[in-house]
KEKE-3310 file (N, C-alpha, C; in steps of 0.2 Angstrom, whole numbers, plus 5000, padded with zeros to 4 digits):
npx = (5004:5003:5011:5003:4990:4988:4989:4978:4968:4971:4968:4955:4949:4953:4945:4932:4930:4933:4923:4912:4917:4918:4904:4897:4902:4901:4888:4878:4882:4876:4862:4858:4858:4866:4864:4851:4843:4835:4823:4828:4823:4820:4833:4839:4831:4836:4849:4847:4846:4857:4857:4845:4848:4858:4850:4840:4847:4859:4856:4849:4858:4870:4865:4865:4878:4884:4878:4874:4880:4896:4906:4913:4907:4894:4897:4902:4890:4882:4889:4890:4876:4874:4882:4875:4864:4868:4873:4860:4854:4860:4853:4841:4831:4823:4815:4809:4813:4827:4828:4822:4831:4843:4840:4838:4850:4859:4855:4861:4874:4878:4878:4890:4901:4902:4904:4916:4924:4922:4928:4941:4944:4942:4952:4963:4963:4962:4974:4981:4973:4977:4982:4972:4969:4979:4976:4963:4966:4969:4956:4953:4963:4958:4946:4952:4959:4948:4941:4951:4953:4941:4940:4951:4946:4935:4941:4949:4942:4946:4957:4966:4970:4961:4949:4943:4939:4930:4920:4914:4909:4903:4903:4912:4903:4894:4885:4892:4899:4891:4891:4904:4907:4898:4904:4916:4911:4906:4918:4924:4915:4918:4931:4929:4927:4940:4944:4949:4943:4929:4920:4903:4896:4886:4871:4867:4856:4851:4853:4846:4833:4838:4851:4852:4849:4860:4858:4849:4857:4868:4862:4860:4872:4869:4864:4874:4881:4891:4894:4882:4881:4892:4887:4876:4881:4889:4880:4873:4884:4885:4875:4880:4890:4882:4877:4889:4892:4881:4880:4893:4897:4889:4892:4906:4905:4898:4907:4916:4922:4926:4914:4917:4928:4925:4924:4937:4943:4937:4943:4953:4949:4950:4963:4969:4963:4970:4983:4982:4978:4988:4992:4982:4982:4992:4988:4977:4983:4990:4982:4970:4953:4942:4947:4954:4943:4936:4945:4945:4931:4932:4940:4931:4921:4928:4930:4917:4915:4925:4920:4908:4913:4917:4927:4944:4945:4955:4957:4944:4945:4956:4950:4943:4951:4949:4938:4944:4952:4943:4936:4946:4950:4939:4928:4934:4941:4929:4924:4934:4932:4919:4921:4929:4921:4912:4908:4916:4907:4897:4902:4901:4887:4887:4896:4887:4877:4883:4885:4871:4866:4875:4877:4864:4852:4857:4861:4849:4842:4851:4852:4838:4837:4848:4843:4831:4836:4845:4835:4828:4837:4840:4837:4824:4830:4840:4851:4861:4863:4876:4883:4873:4868:4879:4880:4871:4876:4888:4885:4878:4888:4896:4888:4887:4900:4900:4891:4897:4909:4904:4897:4903:4912:4927:4933:4924:4918:4913:4902:4904:4893:4897:4910:4923:4921:4927:4939:4936)
npy = (4994:5011:5026:5037:5033:5027:5038:5045:5037:5038:5051:5051:5043:5050:5062:5057:5053:5064:5073:5067:5066:5079:5083:5073:5069:5082:5086:5084:5094:5105:5103:5099:5102:5113:5120:5120:5114:5102:5088:5073:5062:5067:5071:5058:5053:5061:5057:5045:5047:5044:5031:5027:5032:5022:5012:5014:5021:5013:5001:5006:5015:5007:4997:5006:5009:4997:4992:5002:5015:5023:5021:5031:5043:5042:5043:5057:5065:5062:5068:5081:5085:5082:5091:5103:5101:5100:5113:5119:5114:5121:5133:5130:5128:5121:5104:5096:5101:5100:5086:5081:5086:5081:5068:5066:5069:5059:5048:5050:5051:5040:5028:5031:5027:5013:5013:5020:5010:5000:5005:5006:4992:4987:4993:4989:4975:4957:4952:4961:4964:4964:4977:4985:4990:4999:5009:5012:5017:5031:5036:5036:5045:5056:5058:5060:5072:5081:5082:5088:5099:5106:5108:5117:5127:5131:5136:5146:5158:5165:5171:5186:5191:5186:5191:5203:5197:5187:5195:5200:5189:5181:5173:5158:5143:5128:5124:5127:5115:5108:5118:5119:5106:5105:5113:5106:5094:5098:5101:5089:5082:5087:5082:5069:5066:5064:5052:5034:5027:5017:5007:5001:4984:4978:4969:4954:4951:4938:4934:4928:4935:4937:4938:4950:4959:4967:4968:4958:4947:4949:4947:4933:4928:4927:4915:4907:4901:4906:4918:4924:4924:4933:4945:4947:4947:4958:4968:4969:4973:4985:4992:4995:5004:5015:5018:5024:5035:5043:5045:5047:5060:5068:5060:5063:5076:5075:5070:5080:5086:5100:5107:5112:5105:5091:5085:5085:5077:5065:5061:5053:5040:5038:5040:5029:5020:5023:5019:5005:5001:4997:4985:4976:4968:4959:4954:4947:4937:4931:4927:4924:4927:4925:4925:4937:4946:4943:4948:4961:4964:4961:4971:4982:4977:4978:4992:4997:4991:4998:5011:5010:5011:5024:5033:5036:5053:5053:5040:5037:5045:5039:5027:5029:5026:5012:5012:5014:5003:4993:4996:4994:4981:4973:4979:4983:4971:4963:4969:4966:4952:4952:4957:4948:4937:4941:4941:4949:4958:4962:4968:4981:4981:4971:4977:4987:4980:4976:4989:4993:4984:4986:5001:5004:4996:4993:5005:5013:5005:5005:5019:5022:5014:5019:5032:5029:5022:5031:5041:5033:5031:5044:5056:5067:5079:5079:5071:5058:5041:5034:5022:5012:5015:5011:4998:4990:4990:4983:4970:4966:4966:4955:4944:4945:4941:4928:4922:4923:4917:4903:4900:4905:4899:4900:4893:4889:4886:4898:4899:4908:4918:4918:4909:4898:4890:4899:4900:4909)
npz = (5000:4996:5002:5000:4999:5011:5020:5016:5021:5034:5037:5034:5044:5056:5054:5054:5067:5074:5072:5078:5091:5095:5098:5105:5118:5125:5124:5134:5143:5137:5135:5148:5166:5167:5155:5144:5153:5152:5155:5164:5157:5144:5141:5140:5129:5119:5118:5113:5099:5091:5092:5086:5073:5070:5068:5058:5047:5043:5035:5024:5018:5018:5008:4997:4995:4994:4982:4973:4972:4973:4987:4993:4988:4993:5007:5006:5003:5014:5025:5021:5020:5034:5041:5039:5046:5059:5061:5060:5072:5082:5083:5090:5105:5112:5117:5106:5093:5093:5095:5084:5073:5077:5076:5062:5058:5064:5057:5045:5049:5057:5049:5041:5049:5048:5034:5033:5038:5029:5017:5021:5024:5011:5004:5010:5007:5008:5012:5020:5031:5045:5047:5049:5062:5065:5056:5060:5073:5071:5070:5084:5088:5082:5090:5102:5100:5097:5109:5117:5110:5111:5124:5126:5118:5126:5137:5132:5132:5143:5140:5138:5126:5116:5120:5113:5101:5105:5111:5099:5092:5102:5118:5121:5122:5128:5118:5107:5103:5094:5084:5080:5076:5065:5056:5054:5049:5036:5030:5030:5022:5009:5008:5007:4994:4989:4994:4992:4977:4979:4972:4969:4970:4959:4958:4949:4935:4935:4949:4964:4975:4988:4985:4978:4987:4997:5011:5015:5012:5021:5033:5032:5038:5051:5053:5057:5072:5080:5074:5076:5090:5093:5088:5095:5109:5108:5105:5118:5126:5120:5126:5138:5134:5130:5143:5148:5139:5142:5156:5161:5161:5170:5181:5183:5186:5198:5207:5209:5198:5188:5177:5165:5161:5160:5147:5142:5151:5148:5137:5141:5140:5126:5124:5130:5122:5110:5114:5116:5103:5093:5099:5096:5084:5088:5100:5095:5087:5097:5107:5101:5094:5103:5117:5117:5116:5127:5137:5134:5137:5151:5156:5155:5164:5176:5177:5179:5191:5200:5198:5206:5218:5219:5224:5227:5219:5209:5206:5200:5189:5182:5179:5168:5158:5155:5147:5134:5133:5133:5121:5111:5112:5112:5103:5091:5088:5086:5075:5065:5064:5059:5046:5040:5040:5030:5013:4999:4992:5001:5012:5017:5021:5030:5040:5043:5049:5061:5067:5067:5077:5089:5090:5087:5092:5104:5109:5110:5119:5130:5133:5137:5148:5156:5158:5165:5176:5182:5186:5195:5205:5210:5222:5228:5230:5220:5222:5217:5219:5215:5216:5216:5203:5194:5197:5189:5175:5178:5183:5171:5162:5167:5164:5150:5147:5152:5144:5131:5133:5134:5123:5111:5097:5091:5081:5072:5055:5044:5031:5017:5007:4994:4986:4994:5010:5024:5037:5052)
capx = (5000:5007:5010:4998:4984:4988:4988:4971:4964:4972:4964:4947:4947:4953:4939:4926:4928:4934:4916:4908:4920:4916:4898:4894:4904:4899:4881:4875:4883:4871:4855:4857:4856:4870:4862:4844:4839:4829:4822:4832:4821:4822:4840:4839:4828:4840:4855:4845:4846:4862:4854:4840:4852:4861:4845:4836:4851:4864:4854:4848:4864:4874:4863:4867:4885:4886:4875:4872:4885:4903:4905:4916:4902:4889:4900:4902:4884:4880:4893:4888:4870:4874:4885:4870:4859:4871:4872:4853:4852:4862:4848:4836:4832:4818:4817:4807:4817:4833:4827:4821:4836:4849:4838:4839:4858:4862:4853:4866:4881:4880:4881:4896:4906:4903:4907:4923:4928:4922:4933:4948:4945:4943:4958:4969:4963:4962:4981:4983:4968:4979:4984:4966:4969:4983:4972:4957:4969:4968:4950:4954:4967:4953:4942:4956:4960:4941:4940:4956:4952:4935:4941:4955:4942:4931:4946:4952:4938:4949:4963:4964:4971:4955:4943:4939:4936:4924:4915:4911:4906:4900:4907:4912:4898:4894:4882:4897:4901:4887:4892:4911:4906:4895:4909:4921:4907:4906:4925:4925:4911:4922:4937:4927:4928:4947:4945:4950:4937:4926:4914:4898:4896:4879:4869:4866:4849:4850:4853:4840:4832:4842:4858:4851:4849:4866:4855:4847:4863:4872:4858:4861:4877:4867:4863:4880:4880:4897:4893:4876:4883:4896:4883:4871:4884:4891:4874:4873:4890:4883:4870:4885:4893:4877:4878:4895:4891:4875:4881:4899:4898:4886:4896:4912:4903:4896:4913:4920:4926:4923:4910:4921:4934:4923:4925:4944:4945:4934:4947:4958:4947:4952:4970:4970:4962:4976:4989:4981:4976:4993:4993:4976:4984:4997:4984:4973:4988:4993:4976:4964:4948:4938:4951:4955:4937:4935:4950:4942:4925:4934:4942:4925:4918:4932:4929:4911:4916:4928:4915:4903:4916:4916:4932:4946:4944:4960:4955:4939:4948:4960:4946:4940:4955:4946:4934:4947:4955:4938:4934:4951:4951:4932:4924:4938:4942:4923:4923:4938:4929:4913:4924:4932:4915:4907:4911:4918:4901:4892:4906:4898:4881:4889:4898:4882:4873:4886:4883:4864:4865:4879:4875:4857:4848:4861:4861:4842:4840:4855:4850:4832:4839:4852:4839:4827:4840:4847:4829:4826:4842:4841:4832:4820:4835:4844:4857:4861:4866:4880:4885:4868:4868:4884:4880:4868:4880:4893:4882:4877:4895:4898:4883:4889:4906:4899:4888:4902:4914:4901:4894:4906:4917:4931:4935:4918:4919:4907:4902:4902:4888:4901:4917:4924:4921:4934:4939:4937)
capy = (5000:5017:5030:5042:5030:5026:5045:5047:5033:5041:5058:5049:5040:5056:5067:5053:5053:5071:5076:5064:5067:5086:5085:5068:5070:5088:5088:5084:5101:5110:5101:5097:5107:5119:5123:5121:5111:5097:5083:5067:5057:5071:5070:5051:5053:5065:5053:5039:5048:5040:5024:5027:5033:5016:5007:5016:5023:5009:4996:5009:5018:5001:4995:5011:5009:4990:4990:5007:5021:5022:5022:5038:5048:5041:5047:5064:5068:5061:5072:5088:5087:5082:5097:5108:5099:5101:5120:5121:5112:5126:5138:5128:5129:5116:5097:5093:5103:5097:5079:5079:5088:5076:5061:5065:5069:5053:5043:5051:5050:5033:5023:5032:5024:5007:5014:5021:5003:4996:5008:5004:4985:4985:4996:4984:4968:4952:4950:4966:4966:4966:4984:4989:4992:5005:5015:5014:5021:5038:5038:5037:5051:5062:5059:5064:5079:5084:5083:5092:5105:5109:5110:5122:5132:5134:5139:5152:5164:5169:5174:5193:5193:5184:5194:5207:5192:5184:5200:5201:5182:5178:5169:5151:5139:5121:5124:5127:5108:5107:5122:5117:5099:5106:5116:5101:5090:5101:5101:5082:5080:5089:5078:5062:5065:5062:5045:5029:5025:5011:5006:4996:4978:4978:4962:4952:4950:4931:4933:4928:4941:4938:4940:4957:4964:4966:4968:4951:4943:4950:4944:4926:4927:4926:4907:4903:4902:4910:4925:4927:4926:4939:4951:4948:4950:4965:4973:4969:4977:4992:4995:4998:5010:5020:5021:5028:5041:5047:5046:5048:5067:5070:5057:5067:5082:5073:5068:5086:5088:5106:5105:5114:5100:5084:5083:5084:5071:5059:5059:5048:5034:5037:5040:5022:5016:5024:5016:4998:4999:4993:4979:4972:4962:4955:4950:4942:4932:4927:4924:4922:4932:4924:4927:4944:4950:4942:4952:4968:4965:4961:4978:4985:4975:4981:4999:4998:4989:5003:5017:5009:5013:5031:5037:5043:5056:5052:5033:5038:5048:5034:5021:5031:5023:5006:5013:5013:4997:4988:4997:4991:4973:4970:4981:4983:4964:4961:4972:4962:4946:4953:4958:4941:4933:4943:4941:4956:4962:4964:4970:4988:4980:4967:4981:4991:4976:4977:4996:4992:4980:4989:5008:5005:4993:4993:5012:5014:5001:5008:5026:5022:5011:5023:5037:5026:5020:5038:5044:5029:5032:5051:5059:5073:5085:5078:5068:5052:5035:5031:5015:5008:5016:5008:4991:4987:4988:4979:4964:4964:4964:4948:4940:4945:4937:4921:4919:4923:4911:4897:4899:4907:4895:4903:4888:4888:4889:4902:4898:4915:4918:4916:4906:4893:4892:4902:4900:4916)
capz = (5000:4995:5008:4999:5000:5019:5022:5015:5026:5041:5038:5034:5051:5060:5053:5055:5074:5076:5072:5084:5097:5097:5101:5109:5125:5128:5123:5141:5146:5134:5136:5155:5171:5166:5149:5143:5159:5150:5161:5163:5151:5138:5139:5138:5122:5114:5117:5109:5092:5087:5092:5080:5067:5068:5066:5052:5042:5040:5030:5017:5015:5016:5002:4992:4994:4991:4976:4968:4972:4976:4994:4995:4986:4998:5013:5005:5003:5021:5029:5019:5023:5041:5043:5039:5051:5065:5062:5062:5078:5087:5084:5094:5112:5115:5116:5100:5087:5094:5094:5076:5069:5078:5074:5055:5057:5065:5052:5040:5051:5060:5044:5038:5053:5045:5027:5033:5039:5023:5013:5024:5023:5004:5001:5012:5004:5014:5014:5024:5036:5051:5047:5050:5069:5065:5053:5065:5078:5069:5073:5091:5089:5081:5096:5108:5097:5097:5116:5120:5106:5113:5131:5125:5116:5131:5142:5129:5134:5149:5137:5136:5119:5112:5122:5108:5096:5108:5111:5093:5090:5107:5122:5120:5127:5127:5112:5101:5101:5088:5079:5077:5073:5059:5051:5052:5045:5029:5027:5029:5016:5003:5008:5005:4987:4988:4996:4987:4974:4981:4968:4971:4966:4957:4958:4942:4934:4937:4956:4968:4978:4994:4983:4975:4993:5002:5018:5016:5012:5027:5038:5032:5042:5058:5054:5060:5079:5083:5072:5080:5097:5093:5087:5101:5115:5106:5107:5125:5128:5117:5131:5143:5130:5131:5150:5148:5136:5145:5163:5164:5162:5177:5187:5184:5190:5205:5211:5210:5192:5185:5171:5158:5160:5159:5140:5142:5155:5145:5131:5143:5137:5119:5124:5131:5115:5105:5116:5115:5097:5090:5102:5095:5080:5092:5105:5092:5085:5103:5111:5097:5094:5109:5123:5116:5117:5134:5140:5133:5142:5158:5158:5156:5171:5182:5177:5182:5198:5203:5198:5211:5224:5218:5226:5227:5213:5204:5203:5196:5182:5179:5177:5161:5153:5153:5141:5128:5133:5130:5114:5106:5113:5111:5098:5085:5086:5083:5068:5061:5064:5054:5040:5038:5039:5025:5006:4996:4989:5006:5018:5020:5024:5036:5045:5046:5053:5067:5069:5069:5084:5094:5091:5086:5097:5111:5111:5112:5126:5135:5135:5140:5154:5160:5160:5170:5182:5185:5189:5200:5211:5211:5226:5226:5230:5215:5224:5214:5222:5209:5217:5213:5196:5191:5198:5184:5170:5180:5183:5165:5158:5169:5161:5143:5147:5153:5137:5126:5134:5134:5116:5105:5095:5086:5075:5068:5049:5041:5023:5014:5002:4988:4987:4998:5017:5027:5044:5054)
cpx = (5004:5006:5004:4991:4983:4986:4981:4966:4965:4968:4957:4945:4948:4947:4933:4925:4930:4927:4912:4910:4919:4910:4895:4896:4902:4892:4877:4876:4878:4864:4853:4856:4860:4869:4854:4840:4834:4829:4827:4830:4821:4829:4842:4837:4833:4847:4853:4845:4851:4861:4849:4843:4856:4856:4842:4841:4855:4862:4852:4854:4869:4872:4865:4874:4887:4883:4874:4877:4891:4903:4908:4911:4896:4891:4900:4895:4881:4883:4891:4881:4870:4877:4880:4865:4862:4871:4865:4851:4854:4858:4842:4837:4827:4818:4815:4811:4824:4833:4827:4827:4842:4847:4839:4847:4861:4860:4858:4873:4883:4882:4888:4902:4907:4906:4914:4927:4928:4927:4940:4949:4946:4949:4964:4969:4963:4969:4984:4978:4971:4981:4978:4966:4973:4979:4966:4960:4969:4961:4950:4958:4962:4949:4945:4957:4954:4940:4944:4955:4946:4936:4946:4951:4938:4935:4949:4948:4941:4955:4962:4965:4965:4949:4939:4936:4929:4918:4911:4907:4902:4904:4907:4907:4898:4890:4886:4900:4897:4889:4899:4910:4903:4899:4914:4917:4907:4913:4926:4921:4915:4928:4935:4928:4935:4949:4946:4943:4935:4920:4909:4899:4888:4877:4867:4858:4847:4850:4847:4839:4836:4849:4858:4852:4855:4864:4853:4853:4867:4868:4858:4867:4875:4865:4868:4880:4885:4896:4887:4877:4887:4892:4879:4875:4887:4886:4873:4878:4888:4879:4875:4888:4888:4877:4884:4894:4886:4877:4888:4900:4895:4890:4902:4910:4901:4902:4918:4924:4922:4920:4913:4926:4932:4925:4933:4946:4942:4938:4952:4956:4950:4960:4973:4969:4968:4982:4988:4980:4982:4994:4987:4978:4988:4993:4979:4977:4990:4987:4970:4958:4944:4941:4952:4949:4935:4939:4947:4936:4927:4936:4936:4921:4922:4931:4923:4911:4919:4924:4910:4906:4916:4921:4939:4945:4949:4959:4950:4941:4952:4956:4943:4945:4953:4942:4938:4950:4949:4936:4939:4950:4944:4929:4928:4939:4935:4922:4928:4935:4923:4916:4926:4926:4911:4911:4912:4912:4896:4896:4903:4891:4882:4892:4892:4877:4876:4884:4876:4863:4869:4877:4868:4853:4851:4860:4854:4840:4844:4853:4843:4833:4843:4848:4834:4830:4842:4841:4827:4830:4844:4835:4829:4825:4841:4851:4857:4865:4870:4882:4879:4867:4873:4884:4876:4872:4886:4891:4881:4883:4897:4894:4885:4895:4905:4895:4893:4907:4911:4899:4898:4912:4921:4933:4930:4919:4912:4907:4900:4897:4891:4908:4917:4923:4928:4933:4941:4938)
cpy = (5006:5022:5035:5039:5029:5033:5047:5043:5036:5047:5056:5047:5046:5060:5063:5054:5059:5074:5073:5066:5074:5087:5080:5069:5076:5090:5088:5091:5106:5109:5099:5103:5113:5123:5124:5118:5106:5092:5077:5063:5061:5070:5063:5050:5056:5061:5047:5040:5045:5033:5023:5028:5026:5010:5008:5017:5018:5004:5000:5012:5012:4998:4999:5010:5002:4989:4995:5013:5019:5025:5029:5043:5048:5045:5054:5067:5067:5066:5080:5090:5087:5088:5103:5107:5101:5109:5122:5120:5117:5132:5136:5128:5124:5109:5095:5095:5100:5090:5077:5080:5083:5069:5061:5065:5063:5048:5044:5049:5043:5028:5024:5029:5017:5008:5016:5015:5000:4999:5006:4996:4983:4988:4992:4978:4963:4951:4955:4968:4967:4973:4988:4993:4999:5011:5017:5018:5029:5041:5040:5044:5057:5063:5063:5071:5083:5086:5088:5099:5109:5112:5117:5128:5136:5138:5146:5158:5168:5172:5181:5195:5191:5187:5198:5202:5189:5189:5201:5194:5179:5174:5162:5147:5132:5120:5124:5120:5106:5111:5120:5111:5100:5108:5110:5096:5092:5100:5093:5079:5081:5084:5071:5061:5063:5055:5040:5027:5018:5009:5001:4990:4976:4970:4960:4950:4943:4930:4932:4934:4943:4940:4948:4961:4962:4965:4961:4946:4943:4947:4936:4924:4925:4918:4904:4905:4907:4917:4928:4929:4932:4945:4952:4950:4957:4970:4974:4974:4985:4996:4998:5004:5016:5023:5026:5035:5046:5049:5048:5056:5069:5066:5061:5073:5081:5072:5074:5089:5095:5104:5107:5109:5093:5081:5081:5078:5064:5057:5054:5041:5033:5037:5033:5018:5017:5020:5008:4996:4995:4986:4974:4966:4957:4951:4945:4936:4928:4923:4921:4927:4931:4927:4934:4948:4949:4947:4959:4969:4965:4967:4982:4984:4978:4988:5001:4996:4995:5009:5016:5011:5021:5036:5033:5046:5054:5045:5033:5040:5043:5028:5023:5027:5016:5006:5011:5006:4992:4989:4994:4984:4970:4972:4981:4975:4961:4963:4968:4955:4947:4954:4952:4936:4935:4943:4948:4960:4964:4966:4977:4986:4975:4972:4986:4987:4976:4984:4996:4989:4984:4997:5009:5002:4994:5000:5014:5011:5004:5015:5026:5019:5015:5029:5035:5025:5026:5041:5040:5030:5039:5053:5065:5080:5084:5076:5061:5047:5032:5024:5010:5009:5012:5000:4987:4985:4983:4972:4961:4962:4957:4943:4939:4940:4930:4918:4919:4917:4904:4895:4901:4902:4898:4899:4887:4890:4892:4902:4905:4913:4916:4913:4900:4895:4894:4901:4907:4915)
cpz = (5000:5001:5007:5001:5008:5022:5022:5020:5033:5042:5038:5041:5056:5060:5055:5063:5077:5077:5077:5090:5100:5100:5106:5117:5129:5128:5129:5144:5143:5135:5144:5159:5170:5159:5149:5149:5157:5155:5159:5157:5145:5136:5137:5130:5117:5113:5114:5102:5088:5087:5086:5073:5065:5067:5059:5046:5039:5034:5023:5014:5014:5010:4996:4990:4992:4984:4971:4967:4975:4983:4996:4994:4991:5005:5012:5006:5010:5025:5027:5021:5031:5044:5044:5044:5058:5066:5063:5069:5084:5088:5088:5101:5116:5113:5109:5094:5087:5093:5087:5072:5070:5076:5066:5054:5058:5060:5046:5043:5053:5054:5041:5043:5050:5038:5028:5034:5033:5018:5015:5022:5015:5001:5004:5009:5010:5016:5019:5030:5043:5052:5049:5057:5069:5062:5057:5071:5077:5070:5080:5092:5087:5086:5101:5106:5098:5104:5119:5116:5109:5120:5131:5123:5121:5136:5138:5130:5139:5146:5135:5129:5114:5115:5117:5103:5099:5110:5105:5091:5095:5111:5121:5125:5124:5120:5106:5099:5095:5082:5075:5073:5066:5054:5049:5048:5037:5026:5026:5023:5010:5003:5006:4998:4985:4990:4991:4984:4976:4978:4971:4967:4964:4956:4951:4941:4936:4944:4959:4972:4984:4991:4980:4981:4997:5009:5019:5016:5018:5033:5038:5036:5049:5059:5057:5068:5082:5081:5075:5087:5098:5092:5093:5107:5114:5107:5114:5128:5126:5122:5136:5140:5131:5138:5151:5145:5139:5152:5165:5165:5168:5182:5188:5188:5197:5210:5211:5204:5189:5178:5165:5157:5159:5152:5139:5145:5152:5139:5134:5140:5130:5119:5125:5125:5110:5107:5115:5108:5093:5093:5100:5090:5084:5097:5101:5090:5091:5106:5107:5098:5101:5115:5123:5118:5124:5139:5140:5138:5149:5160:5159:5162:5177:5182:5180:5190:5202:5203:5204:5218:5225:5221:5227:5220:5208:5202:5198:5189:5179:5176:5170:5156:5151:5148:5134:5127:5130:5123:5109:5106:5112:5104:5091:5083:5083:5076:5063:5059:5058:5047:5037:5036:5033:5018:5004:4994:4995:5012:5021:5024:5030:5042:5048:5050:5060:5070:5071:5076:5090:5095:5090:5092:5104:5114:5114:5119:5131:5138:5139:5147:5159:5162:5166:5177:5186:5189:5195:5207:5212:5216:5224:5226:5225:5217:5221:5218:5216:5210:5214:5205:5192:5192:5193:5178:5172:5180:5176:5161:5160:5165:5154:5143:5148:5147:5132:5127:5133:5127:5110:5103:5089:5080:5071:5061:5046:5034:5021:5008:4995:4990:4992:5006:5020:5034:5047:5062)
residu = (MET:SER:PHE:GLY:LEU:ARG:LEU:ARG:LEU:PHE:VAL:MET:MET:PHE:LEU:GLN:TYR:PHE:VAL:TRP:GLY:LEU:TRP:LEU:PRO:VAL:LEU:TYR:GLN:TRP:ILE:GLY:PRO:ASN:GLY:LEU:ASN:LEU:SER:ASN:MET:GLN:ILE:ALA:TYR:ILE:PHE:MET:VAL:TYR:GLY:PHE:GLY:ALA:ILE:LEU:GLY:PRO:PHE:VAL:ILE:GLY:GLN:LEU:ALA:ASP:ARG:TYR:PHE:ALA:THR:GLU:LYS:VAL:MET:ALA:VAL:ALA:HIS:LEU:ILE:GLY:GLY:VAL:LEU:LEU:LEU:ALA:THR:THR:GLN:MET:SER:THR:PHE:TRP:PRO:ILE:PHE:VAL:LEU:LEU:PHE:VAL:TYR:CYS:ASN:LEU:TYR:MET:PRO:THR:MET:ALA:LEU:SER:ASN:SER:ILE:THR:PHE:ARG:SER:LEU:GLY:ASP:GLU:ARG:GLN:ASP:GLN:PHE:ALA:ILE:ILE:ARG:MET:PHE:GLY:THR:ILE:GLY:TRP:ILE:ALA:ALA:GLY:LEU:PHE:PHE:THR:ALA:TYR:ARG:ARG:SER:ALA:ASP:LEU:PRO:ALA:LEU:LYS:PRO:LEU:PHE:ASP:MET:VAL:GLY:GLN:PRO:SER:SER:ARG:ASP:CYS:LEU:ARG:ILE:ALA:GLY:ILE:VAL:SER:LEU:ILE:TYR:GLY:VAL:TYR:CYS:PHE:LEU:LEU:PRO:HIS:THR:PRO:PRO:VAL:PRO:ALA:LYS:GLU:THR:ASP:PRO:ILE:ASP:LYS:LYS:SER:ALA:VAL:LEU:GLU:SER:LEU:GLU:LEU:LEU:ARG:HIS:ARG:SER:PHE:ALA:ILE:LEU:ILE:PHE:VAL:SER:GLY:LEU:ILE:GLY:ILE:MET:LEU:ALA:PHE:TYR:PHE:GLN:LEU:GLU:ASN:PRO:PHE:LEU:GLU:ALA:ILE:GLY:THR:PRO:ALA:ALA:ASP:THR:GLY:GLY:TYR:MET:THR:ILE:GLY:GLN:ILE:ALA:GLU:TRP:ALA:VAL:MET:PRO:LEU:VAL:PRO:LEU:ALA:VAL:ALA:THR:PHE:GLY:VAL:LYS:ARG:THR:MET:LEU:ILE:GLY:ALA:GLY:GLY:TRP:ALA:LEU:ARG:PHE:LEU:LEU:SER:MET:ILE:GLY:GLN:PRO:TRP:TRP:LEU:MET:ILE:ALA:THR:ILE:GLY:PHE:HIS:GLY:PHE:CYS:PHE:GLY:PHE:PHE:PHE:VAL:VAL:ALA:GLN:MET:PHE:VAL:ASP:ARG:ALA:ALA:SER:GLY:ASP:ILE:LYS:ALA:SER:ALA:GLN:ASN:LEU:PHE:VAL:PHE:ILE:VAL:TYR:GLY:ILE:GLY:THR:ILE:ALA:GLY:ASN:LEU:LEU:ALA:GLY:PHE:ILE:LYS:ASP:THR:PHE:THR:THR:THR:ASP:LYS:VAL:THR:ASN:TRP:THR:ALA:VAL:TRP:ALA:GLY:PRO:PHE:VAL:MET:THR:LEU:ILE:CYS:MET:ALA:LEU:PHE:ALA:LEU:LEU:PHE:ARG:GLU:GLU:GLU:LYS:ILE:ALA:LYS:PRO:VAL:GLY:GLU:PRO:VAL:GLU:VAL)
# end
């Protein structure tokens, strides 16, 4: 692979997660008690939008990319329209307009996560798949950069040299996470036209209906027990991911972290992810897919267990690193498994199936559950019992690990829709 192609993929991953990392960790600051002061359940519903986006958008957009249009062009249009929607959201101040605009935006953005994976895997080819983790690492760097950038942006209001500028354009606020993300999304949309050409693979007239639909063809992979178990357990772990994104911000505030700094501290998870990502291929080669994913989930369980203790402050900050450890050793390995199980003409739809389960079903269920549990264990004077809140995801993670350990068989052969059976 040429350096130029590798560089384009690095920049793609960086911008893909820079956009998301700008608004998702900080959104609570704008719609929560320090901003619009929406209710706990309204906040939960708004955080569900990227889950809905992972349910409705991926199969439609995955089908377009697999069968009708070049993947990079589908990405470009999605991010250009998405940038406009983010900018429009900053002008709203009540629940329904914010919910609707972010709902539509996430139906465009969430599928592009799988499409960026698909472009990378098709550019690498089967013989260089182990390089995916290194390229995906630049997405982690993008998320880290977004969190640090926005924290620095908020702090820059105190600099005397910039005071005249902010007097003209307005003081930095948490709402700007969407405004800046919208601008970057527009830039990213234009950049997508420069990505490696990834043409669709049209179905033949003689193909049966399930072959013409990349969506239906990808669903056939669920007939294989190990693939189905991996997708199911990943979806359950996705519930815990939703707990983290919705509740970590108020948890950090509750243990004494300044509100303006929470986004910066949450980048510790991505810094840890960046650190472990180069180790993912080595871990898979040494321990195999099953044990590597169990190690990742185990780190997640340990993190929730320590959060139940709730102190000291420095330990709670340090446990954020387990988020990145789990993401690299669990979710990235799962994405590699999915790609190897799917034939070349349905890779985008297979990746979108994974997004659908983890970031769709898991996110919606997780955010509803997180909002309900926080409400249940919050007193009338708005004091939350965080030990009880984190106990739920801790127990559920242990159950997920037990299911995966008992039912997943790494050596199972999955027959691809075309070609010879391959061992994944």
